[in-house]
C-alpha positions as CSV (number, residue, x, y, z in Angstrom):
1,M,23.8,139.8,-99.9
2,R,26.4,138.8,-97.3
3,S,23.7,137.4,-95.0
4,K,22.4,135.3,-97.8
5,A,25.8,133.9,-98.6
6,L,26.4,133.1,-94.9
7,S,23.1,131.4,-94.6
8,L,23.9,129.3,-97.7
9,M,27.3,128.3,-96.3
10,T,25.8,127.4,-93.0
11,G,23.1,125.3,-94.7
12,V,25.8,123.4,-96.7
13,A,27.9,122.8,-93.6
14,L,24.9,121.5,-91.6
15,A,23.9,119.3,-94.5
16,T,27.4,117.9,-94.7
17,I,27.5,117.2,-91.0
18,L,24.1,115.6,-91.1
19,F,25.0,113.3,-94.0
20,T,28.3,112.3,-92.4
21,A,26.6,111.5,-89.1
22,C,23.9,109.5,-90.7
23,S,26.5,107.5,-92.7
24,A,28.5,106.8,-89.5
25,I,25.4,105.7,-87.6
26,A,24.3,103.4,-90.5
27,Q,27.8,101.9,-90.5
28,H,27.8,101.4,-86.8
29,H,24.3,99.8,-86.9
30,G,25.4,97.5,-89.7
31,A,28.4,96.3,-87.7
32,L,26.2,95.7,-84.6
33,M,23.5,93.8,-86.4
34,G,25.9,91.7,-88.4
35,N,24.5,92.7,-91.8
36,E,27.4,94.9,-92.9
37,P,28.7,94.2,-96.4
38,A,31.6,91.8,-96.6
39,G,35.0,93.6,-96.8
40,S,33.8,96.8,-95.1
41,R,34.6,95.8,-91.5
42,S,37.9,96.9,-90.0
43,M,38.6,93.3,-88.9
44,T,38.5,91.9,-92.4
45,K,42.2,91.1,-92.4
46,D,41.9,89.2,-89.1
47,D,38.8,87.3,-90.4
48,G,40.8,86.0,-93.5
49,D,44.1,85.6,-91.5
50,P,43.4,84.5,-88.0
51,I,46.9,83.4,-87.2
52,S,49.4,86.1,-88.2
53,G,50.9,87.8,-85.3
54,E,52.5,87.0,-81.9
55,W,51.1,84.3,-79.7
56,N,51.8,83.4,-76.0
57,V,52.3,79.7,-75.9
58,S,52.2,77.1,-73.1
59,C,53.9,73.8,-73.7
60,I,52.5,71.3,-71.3
61,V,54.9,68.4,-70.6
62,P,53.5,65.8,-68.2
63,G,55.9,65.4,-65.2
64,H,57.8,68.5,-66.2
65,G,55.2,71.3,-66.0
66,T,54.4,74.1,-68.4
67,T,57.1,75.9,-70.4
68,P,56.2,79.3,-71.8
69,A,57.1,80.2,-75.4
70,T,56.3,82.8,-78.1
71,F,55.3,81.9,-81.6
72,T,55.2,84.6,-84.3
73,F,53.3,83.7,-87.5
74,K,53.1,85.2,-90.9
75,L,50.4,83.7,-93.2
76,D,50.8,84.0,-97.0
77,G,48.0,81.9,-98.6
78,E,48.4,78.5,-97.0
79,K,52.1,79.0,-96.3
80,V,53.1,79.8,-92.7
81,T,56.5,81.3,-91.8
82,G,57.7,82.8,-88.6
83,T,59.7,82.3,-85.4
84,C,59.6,80.8,-82.0
85,Y,61.4,81.5,-78.7
86,S,61.5,79.9,-75.3
87,E,64.1,79.8,-72.5
88,H,64.4,76.1,-73.0
89,T,65.0,76.1,-76.7
90,G,66.3,79.5,-77.5
91,A,65.3,81.2,-80.8
92,G,63.9,79.0,-83.6
93,T,62.4,79.3,-87.1
94,I,59.4,77.8,-88.7
95,R,59.9,75.4,-91.6
96,D,57.3,73.7,-93.8
97,G,54.5,75.7,-92.2
98,K,51.0,75.2,-93.5
99,W,47.5,76.5,-92.6
100,A,44.6,74.8,-94.4
101,G,41.1,74.0,-93.3
102,G,41.6,75.5,-89.9
103,K,44.6,73.2,-89.3
104,L,48.2,74.3,-88.6
105,S,51.4,72.3,-89.0
106,F,55.0,73.2,-89.0
107,V,58.5,72.2,-87.8
108,L,60.6,74.4,-85.5
109,D,64.3,74.3,-86.1
110,F,66.8,75.5,-83.5
111,E,70.5,76.0,-83.3
112,K,71.0,74.1,-80.0
113,H,67.8,72.0,-79.6
114,E,66.3,69.1,-81.5
115,S,63.6,70.1,-84.1
116,I,60.0,70.1,-82.9
117,A,57.1,69.0,-85.1
118,V,54.0,71.0,-84.3
119,K,50.4,70.5,-85.3
120,G,47.1,72.0,-84.1
121,G,44.1,74.1,-84.9
122,L,42.1,77.2,-84.0
123,K,39.1,77.0,-81.7
124,D,37.4,79.8,-79.8
125,G,40.2,82.2,-80.7
126,K,42.9,79.9,-79.3
127,L,45.4,77.7,-81.0
128,A,46.1,74.3,-79.5
129,G,47.5,70.9,-80.5
130,E,50.4,68.5,-80.1
131,F,54.2,68.8,-80.5
132,T,56.7,66.0,-80.9
133,T,60.4,66.2,-79.9
134,E,63.1,64.3,-78.2
135,G,61.1,61.0,-78.4
136,F,57.8,62.2,-76.8
137,T,54.6,64.0,-77.7
138,A,52.9,66.5,-75.5
139,N,50.3,69.3,-75.8
140,W,50.5,73.0,-76.4
141,E,48.1,75.9,-76.4
142,A,48.4,79.5,-77.4
143,K,46.5,82.8,-77.0
144,K,47.2,85.7,-79.4
145,K,48.9,88.7,-77.7
146,D,46.8,91.8,-77.4
147,R,47.6,94.5,-80.0
């Protein structure tokens, strides 16, 4: 009797392992082939919200070189909030931020620097565009920091 119960438990355990392994293989295959059901991938949040997070920014000012900065975005629908920091400007906050149709726009406000109007878009995983401050317009680009 004991041998029969042990055999039955072993069979149930093997069936459970086999089912779990097949399910994992099917899920992996679906992800590789691109035919996985919507909403089941682990990157779903990133797919619907490609900008939230911290970004390494390069502000490219002709005749003055490149100034590094950091943008931190939080997307809520089309509304963008967040912060900015660079050695040149100090800490700043995002005002009137908007993300719609792949386009980004906002104003950066600082305690000791003129406000900066920023606009841009997302292409190939990078943000890029123009900023306007202190009477001139220049370019910027950003790459999302690794998680």
